[in-house]
VOGU-3710 file (C-alpha; in Angstrom, 3 decimals, decimal comma):
1> mleakdllrl> -46,368/57,025/-3,474  -43,293/56,500/-5,634  -43,809/57,358/-9,283  -41,565/56,575/-12,218  -40,686/60,256/-12,696  -39,427/60,478/-9,090  -37,220/57,442/-9,501  -35,919/58,513/-12,904  -34,714/61,786/-11,397  -32,318/59,757/-9,283
11> qngsdirgva> -30,394/58,565/-12,321  -26,948/60,098/-12,673  -25,519/58,518/-15,800  -24,763/54,902/-14,882  -25,267/55,531/-11,132  -28,032/56,516/-8,736  -27,589/59,746/-6,745  -29,912/61,662/-4,442  -30,400/63,547/-1,198  -30,585/60,861/1,490
21> mdgvegepvt> -31,020/62,929/4,660  -32,209/66,295/5,908  -29,680/68,918/6,926  -29,283/71,255/3,990  -31,916/73,942/3,472  -33,760/73,641/0,180  -32,635/70,042/-0,397  -35,516/67,686/0,430  -34,844/63,963/0,691  -35,178/62,252/-2,680
31> ltaaavsria> -33,290/58,981/-2,112  -35,763/57,563/0,403  -35,679/54,178/2,088  -38,644/53,145/-0,055  -36,809/54,155/-3,231  -33,685/52,240/-2,239  -35,760/49,167/-1,392  -37,541/49,169/-4,747  -34,363/49,790/-6,714  -32,553/46,961/-4,921
41> aafvrfisar> -35,435/44,601/-5,710  -35,371/45,715/-9,347  -31,640/44,898/-9,467  -32,401/41,362/-8,282  -34,959/41,009/-11,082  -32,422/42,465/-13,535  -29,798/39,878/-12,541  -32,383/37,081/-12,598  -33,413/37,974/-16,150  -29,852/38,442/-17,391
51> lnkptreivi> -28,627/35,122/-15,985  -31,913/33,279/-16,510  -31,748/32,085/-12,907  -34,490/32,066/-10,268  -34,005/34,698/-7,588  -33,462/32,066/-4,874  -30,211/31,056/-6,644  -28,882/34,619/-6,970  -26,212/36,117/-4,697  -25,935/39,908/-4,315
61> avgndsrlta> -23,128/41,585/-2,321  -23,878/44,930/-0,641  -21,407/47,434/0,788  -21,130/51,125/1,557  -18,762/54,020/2,125  -18,644/56,097/5,318  -21,732/58,237/4,770  -24,083/59,010/7,647  -26,970/57,250/5,914  -24,895/54,204/4,963
71> dalraetlsa> -26,005/51,757/7,650  -29,719/52,518/7,286  -29,699/52,282/3,502  -27,577/49,136/3,547  -30,084/47,511/5,915  -32,907/48,536/3,577  -31,049/47,145/0,577  -30,296/43,820/2,261  -33,904/43,517/3,413  -35,194/44,103/-0,114
81> igamnarsld> -32,840/41,494/-1,572  -33,939/39,003/1,064  -37,580/39,786/0,360  -36,926/38,774/-3,247  -35,721/35,385/-1,922  -32,206/36,096/-3,152  -29,134/35,563/-1,001  -27,294/38,683/0,157  -23,753/39,244/1,436  -23,433/42,049/4,001
91> cglsstpamf> -20,001/43,531/3,256  -20,298/46,610/5,470  -17,736/49,381/4,997  -16,126/48,807/1,632  -14,849/50,462/-1,522  -16,528/50,551/-4,906  -13,771/48,481/-6,585  -13,936/45,894/-3,797  -17,655/45,495/-4,432  -17,006/44,598/-8,069
101> matvfdetra> -14,339/42,130/-6,935  -17,036/40,386/-4,866  -18,204/39,022/-8,237  -14,663/37,786/-8,990  -13,250/36,276/-5,791  -13,804/32,530/-5,445  -14,842/33,003/-1,821  -17,805/35,191/-2,779  -18,650/34,697/-6,475  -21,568/37,092/-6,241
111> dgaimltash> -23,829/37,385/-9,279  -24,118/41,118/-8,668  -23,042/43,814/-6,253  -24,433/47,093/-4,958  -22,248/49,865/-3,536  -23,959/52,617/-1,555  -21,974/55,777/-2,250  -22,221/59,262/-3,663  -18,476/59,601/-4,223  -17,243/63,048/-3,105
121> lpfnrngmkf> -20,664/64,728/-2,888  -21,756/66,462/0,370  -22,686/64,578/3,539  -26,454/64,643/2,894  -26,174/62,757/-0,399  -25,959/59,068/-1,114  -26,341/56,794/-4,096  -26,068/53,322/-5,558  -23,599/51,757/-7,984  -24,317/48,372/-9,527
131> ftrdgglekd> -22,054/45,609/-10,838  -22,385/42,305/-12,607  -19,485/40,003/-13,411  -19,163/41,949/-16,674  -18,621/45,270/-14,876  -20,751/48,285/-14,059  -24,220/48,758/-15,481  -24,858/51,060/-18,432  -27,176/54,082/-18,526  -29,885/52,154/-20,352
141> dikamlldaa> -29,715/49,391/-17,746  -30,232/51,911/-14,945  -33,200/53,523/-16,685  -34,868/50,157/-17,278  -34,305/49,193/-13,647  -35,847/52,431/-12,391  -38,923/51,944/-14,547  -39,242/48,414/-13,208  -38,788/49,687/-9,638  -41,760/52,008/-10,096
151> nerpngdgra> -44,027/49,096/-10,953  -43,142/46,376/-8,446  -42,181/46,082/-4,798  -40,132/43,384/-3,032  -42,568/40,509/-2,659  -40,909/37,453/-1,078  -40,846/35,961/2,401  -37,352/37,163/3,176  -33,875/35,692/3,712  -31,321/36,941/6,216
161> aspcalitry> -28,065/38,409/4,976  -24,754/36,593/5,444  -21,845/38,602/6,880  -18,899/38,975/4,509  -15,456/40,382/5,374  -14,948/41,590/1,820  -12,473/44,401/2,515  -10,211/41,865/4,282  -10,241/39,638/1,184  -9,742/42,612/-1,125
171> srflrdtiks> -6,815/43,900/0,965  -5,143/40,507/0,642  -5,574/40,712/-3,134  -3,820/44,106/-3,179  -1,027/42,864/-0,899  -0,470/39,834/-3,114  -0,322/42,085/-6,184  2,365/44,253/-4,572  4,408/41,240/-3,453  4,205/39,675/-6,920
181> gidkensqpl> 5,312/42,947/-8,488  8,296/43,527/-6,192  9,425/40,284/-4,550  7,022/37,392/-4,171  9,155/35,707/-1,499  9,482/38,796/0,699  6,645/39,244/3,197  7,746/42,838/3,888  8,582/44,243/0,431  7,724/47,816/1,493
191> sgmhiivdag> 10,088/47,865/4,456  11,974/51,150/4,386  9,275/52,994/2,433  7,318/55,817/4,077  3,909/56,283/2,457  1,274/58,720/3,689  -2,387/58,034/2,901  -5,163/60,635/3,048  -8,509/58,819/3,088  -10,526/62,002/3,664
201> ngaggffate> -12,611/60,173/6,321  -14,031/58,029/3,528  -13,681/54,284/3,034  -9,992/54,234/2,035  -8,276/54,015/5,419  -7,887/50,256/4,979  -5,251/50,854/2,300  -2,884/52,259/4,918  -3,590/49,813/7,732  -4,513/46,597/5,907
211> vlallgadis> -2,269/46,861/2,849  0,755/49,119/3,341  1,460/48,577/7,042  1,172/44,796/6,750  3,785/44,877/3,978  6,253/46,781/6,152  5,620/50,383/5,056  5,822/53,255/7,512  2,380/54,926/7,386  2,993/57,490/10,128
221> gslylepdgh> 1,586/60,911/9,315  -1,353/59,465/7,376  -4,430/61,653/7,407  -8,110/61,123/8,173  -8,147/57,340/8,025  -11,147/57,123/10,361  -14,522/56,823/8,570  -16,659/59,888/9,304  -19,596/60,751/7,095  -19,517/64,384/8,189
231> fpnhvpnped> -16,227/64,714/6,234  -14,978/67,201/8,838  -11,509/67,842/7,439  -11,845/68,318/3,695  -13,913/67,182/0,746  -12,829/63,585/-0,004  -11,923/64,400/-3,573  -8,436/63,936/-5,079  -9,124/66,887/-7,393  -9,891/69,269/-4,524
241> asalvaiqka> -7,163/71,913/-4,129  -7,369/72,135/-0,321  -7,176/68,359/0,014  -4,063/68,243/-2,141  -2,434/71,027/-0,139  -2,960/69,056/3,090  -1,256/65,913/1,842  1,513/67,860/0,080  2,351/69,490/3,400  2,305/66,148/5,224
251> vveknadlgl> 4,556/64,413/2,685  7,151/67,184/2,662  7,167/67,761/6,431  7,410/64,041/7,225  9,982/63,434/4,484  7,824/60,643/3,096  8,536/58,792/-0,128  4,993/59,030/-1,476  1,566/60,393/-0,633  -1,733/58,921/-1,807
261> ifdtdvdrms> -5,149/60,574/-1,642  -8,421/58,775/-2,366  -11,985/59,848/-2,886  -14,753/58,580/-0,607  -15,295/55,202/-2,278  -11,695/54,710/-3,466  -12,322/54,456/-7,185  -10,192/57,582/-7,786  -6,791/58,694/-6,555  -4,026/61,243/-6,929
271> ailsdgteia> -0,470/61,090/-5,615  2,185/63,375/-4,142  5,877/62,714/-4,724  8,537/63,142/-2,039  9,330/66,700/-3,133  5,662/67,720/-3,033  5,049/67,353/-6,765  1,378/66,661/-7,467  0,624/63,639/-9,652  -2,903/64,224/-10,929
281> rnsliamiaa> -4,735/64,848/-14,178  -2,206/64,835/-17,073  0,657/63,857/-14,754  -1,175/60,825/-13,411  -2,119/59,676/-16,899  1,453/60,114/-18,093  2,929/58,256/-15,114  0,617/55,244/-15,303  1,187/55,088/-19,060  4,965/55,223/-18,523
291> iiaedypgst> 4,748/52,382/-15,997  2,932/50,041/-18,405  4,501/51,214/-21,709  7,193/48,515/-21,748  4,592/45,778/-21,331  2,357/47,168/-24,095  4,623/48,766/-26,730  2,811/50,841/-29,326  -0,520/50,424/-27,545  -3,374/52,933/-27,320
301> ivtdsvtsde> -4,152/54,965/-24,207  -7,771/56,153/-23,949  -8,383/59,415/-22,095  -11,208/61,898/-21,742  -11,533/64,911/-24,007  -9,906/67,627/-21,869  -6,369/66,263/-21,761  -3,570/68,562/-22,892  -1,657/68,604/-26,150  1,508/68,314/-24,054
311> ltdflenelh> 0,238/64,948/-22,801  -0,304/63,773/-26,381  3,255/64,779/-27,228  4,611/62,831/-24,245  2,573/59,692/-24,890  3,303/59,569/-28,595  6,804/60,995/-28,948  8,403/59,907/-25,659  6,588/56,655/-24,856  5,764/55,796/-28,490
321> lvhhrfkrgy> 2,166/55,015/-27,624  -1,034/56,203/-29,298  -3,211/58,792/-27,557  -6,927/58,277/-28,183  -8,779/61,294/-26,790  -12,419/60,279/-26,244  -15,459/61,545/-24,303  -15,668/62,620/-20,676  -17,234/60,186/-18,236  -15,414/57,207/-16,734
331> knvinecirl> -17,825/54,718/-18,308  -17,260/56,300/-21,705  -13,471/55,904/-21,603  -13,691/52,385/-20,161  -16,192/51,227/-22,776  -14,056/52,714/-25,543  -11,010/50,892/-24,187  -12,948/47,621/-24,195  -14,243/48,307/-27,719  -10,742/48,947/-29,043
341> nesgtvspla> -9,381/45,739/-27,545  -12,264/43,722/-28,931  -11,607/45,203/-32,376  -7,940/44,203/-32,258  -6,344/47,465/-31,072  -4,375/46,832/-27,887  -5,519/49,354/-25,277  -4,289/48,614/-21,747  -5,444/51,810/-20,016  -8,579/53,949/-19,894
351> ietsghgalm> -8,116/56,969/-17,653  -9,813/60,298/-16,982  -8,262/63,512/-15,754  -10,585/63,151/-12,721  -8,465/60,257/-11,420  -10,688/57,409/-12,641  -8,283/54,900/-14,172  -9,027/51,376/-15,424  -6,449/48,821/-16,543  -7,119/45,906/-18,868
361> enhylddgay> -5,103/43,689/-16,498  -7,571/44,519/-13,686  -10,928/43,728/-15,343  -11,214/47,263/-16,808  -12,128/48,335/-13,265  -11,648/51,966/-12,272  -9,837/51,384/-9,016  -7,896/54,079/-7,184  -6,262/51,543/-4,881  -5,031/49,460/-7,815
371> lavkliiasa> -3,546/52,557/-9,475  -1,784/53,270/-6,174  -0,437/49,714/-6,192  1,037/50,290/-9,664  2,792/53,452/-8,416  4,152/51,685/-5,334  5,533/48,745/-7,314  7,174/51,089/-9,815  8,638/53,223/-7,022  10,190/50,183/-5,314
381> klsrsgrslk> 11,696/48,906/-8,565  13,056/52,298/-9,600  14,685/52,900/-6,218  16,894/49,841/-6,759  18,588/51,667/-9,626  18,684/55,019/-7,868  15,755/56,450/-9,796  12,477/57,939/-8,650  8,898/57,976/-9,879  9,428/61,541/-10,999
391> slidklrhpa> 12,020/60,384/-13,537  9,247/58,622/-15,447  7,674/61,917/-16,461  10,680/64,258/-16,538  9,958/65,002/-20,187  6,261/65,732/-19,730  5,578/69,398/-20,447  2,620/71,313/-19,035  0,447/74,114/-20,410  1,474/77,537/-19,150
401> earecrlkit> -2,137/78,604/-18,624  -5,428/76,751/-18,304  -9,017/77,793/-17,568  -12,477/76,261/-17,580  -15,460/78,551/-18,152  -18,907/77,072/-17,554  -21,374/78,718/-19,930  -24,991/78,348/-18,829  -27,677/77,407/-21,328  -30,744/79,509/-20,572
411> addfhsagdk> -33,038/77,996/-23,215  -35,754/75,611/-21,999  -34,650/72,790/-24,302  -31,004/72,904/-23,316  -30,020/69,805/-25,296  -31,207/71,300/-28,589  -29,758/74,701/-27,715  -26,402/73,133/-26,899  -26,306/71,170/-30,152  -27,128/74,334/-32,096
421> aleifekras> -24,442/76,295/-30,250  -21,827/73,693/-31,195  -22,961/73,805/-34,821  -22,678/77,599/-34,973  -19,354/77,605/-33,086  -17,806/75,121/-35,511  -19,191/76,906/-38,593  -17,872/80,292/-37,466  -14,462/78,833/-36,633  -14,230/77,207/-40,046
431> eagikiasps> -15,172/80,459/-41,769  -12,503/82,267/-39,744  -9,842/79,787/-40,862  -9,286/78,352/-37,378  -8,134/74,736/-37,345  -10,710/72,266/-36,006  -9,396/69,058/-34,430  -10,574/65,889/-36,131  -11,743/63,455/-35,069  -13,427/64,953/-32,037
441> yegvrlifde> -15,602/62,530/-30,123  -17,040/65,217/-27,892  -17,831/68,825/-28,695  -15,696/71,071/-30,901  -11,952/71,424/-30,264  -10,186/74,379/-31,869  -6,444/74,582/-32,405  -4,798/78,023/-32,128  -1,170/79,005/-32,521  -1,232/79,837/-28,821
451> gwallrmslh> -3,044/76,709/-27,572  -6,477/75,088/-27,850  -10,087/75,317/-26,697  -12,814/72,691/-26,339  -16,521/73,524/-26,145  -18,768/70,620/-25,155  -22,035/69,779/-23,460  -22,045/68,893/-19,777  -22,840/65,237/-19,140  -25,881/66,080/-17,019
461> dpvmplnieg> -26,473/69,825/-16,603  -27,664/72,764/-18,772  -24,086/73,978/-19,050  -21,438/74,075/-21,770  -17,944/73,765/-20,276  -15,311/75,602/-22,292  -11,787/74,388/-21,571  -8,924/76,577/-22,737  -5,172/76,033/-22,515  -2,260/78,193/-23,578
471> rekgslarii> 1,288/77,169/-24,361  2,904/80,249/-22,820  2,070/83,040/-20,402  -0,298/85,517/-21,972  -1,796/83,009/-24,396  -5,270/83,143/-22,879  -5,393/86,897/-23,273  -5,148/86,297/-27,019  -7,344/83,183/-27,269  -10,316/84,318/-25,178
481> pklsellsgi> -11,295/87,350/-27,323  -11,351/85,070/-30,372  -13,629/82,642/-28,553  -15,871/85,452/-27,381  -16,338/86,585/-30,965  -17,136/83,039/-32,135  -19,749/82,597/-29,393  -21,272/86,061/-29,398  -25,044/86,254/-29,883  -25,764/82,523/-29,875
491> ygldisplny> -29,334/82,058/-28,657  -29,718/80,694/-25,130  -26,003/80,753/-24,277  -24,710/82,962/-21,462  -21,093/83,766/-22,305  -20,522/86,248/-19,470  -18,062/83,831/-17,707  -15,892/84,154/-20,828  -15,125/87,763/-19,962  -11,340/87,557/-19,513
501> knsi> -11,405/89,137/-16,064  -14,016/86,587/-14,951  -12,064/83,655/-16,359  -8,839/84,124/-14,403
//
């Protein structure tokens, strides 16, 4: 029997995540077929209440990434929607951004969409992401849906799903965007460009075959385009070091113009330039900001909290934009971007160091493929004047040293212990005359002569990440002892990872 507490454990911020299949010792299945069915039915009721429409008039699109449990859970989801007498669109293999666009395209005009994905998590996991025409659901929406799911089951007679070639329609949208950005009259605007795509055996292979190749690009040397939920080659994560090494090698050896790497459901990306330079984290933020700066002069770029001071310097002193450093979490930066625009502050970009990036021009949708499109258009335009993408960020400096130490909270009430640790940390820093960044929307950020440090609560776990950056070699050796002194003896906080030898 499914209880509310079991369903609530599946909440992961504004998503659902759980173990969907056996195969890993000590990890029992938590995202069961019954749970998925009830949650899908609750989403139908959620949409019905929000739109004040009877369920028989509601259309829900359903898609999935390449996970091993994808087909079974999609079938369960479609069955539950049909049992609620709603209409369902079976989109099959898709990307998370494409599923949102199912609510936008005239051909589909879905009232809501469900994407079955667990992003870059291991093969035995799966999850659910939910969209309305206003965007992704919020944490409170997910919690309310889960509580509803615990109380009611699908209860209708059932309607069959309608097949929907969504990824074909979405690919055409991306192709049209590229053509409009380069040369609307040219059906092969990427002719002469060699672009390598690493899809990591996730859902992103379509970008190479259905977008780039059809526009004339050479995609030879592309990696792991075939969907395979075992993820046999590398973790499908554009932040993963081994994944980046693989595509760097491919780009350099094949003398390609650009490399693109996506996560499993294609809402994140990183890039590799022709010389092997990695465009991720601060570099990706800086490059996308540089691409749009002329269209939005003086505008505000929203990022997460762990971006570097060197990025702030580049955005504000080179691009003459405003850097608004906000909280971690892609929904947090997107919602802040929307809030700023609604309040009259032009903010065209919300982007995390993780590779989640959302543009105002694209429905505030975090879409790795759309970010890739922006890079490709810029690359084609720059090449006409003998310039490269790299020239956009020539003046971006980087920290000489950077570390993240994850300090475990051992107290039972880790939220209260974490709040108290931040209070003590800030008080001690103030008493020691250390500059405290203000405003800080997440945690406590200290400014040292040698660099900076940010202590914050993890979004979901009993952990306090401590990010530290130094401006020159040897900076961390001077910063870390100061941090250790500020954190020493705080109840319920294990600072052993802060030992300098453990932190390098």
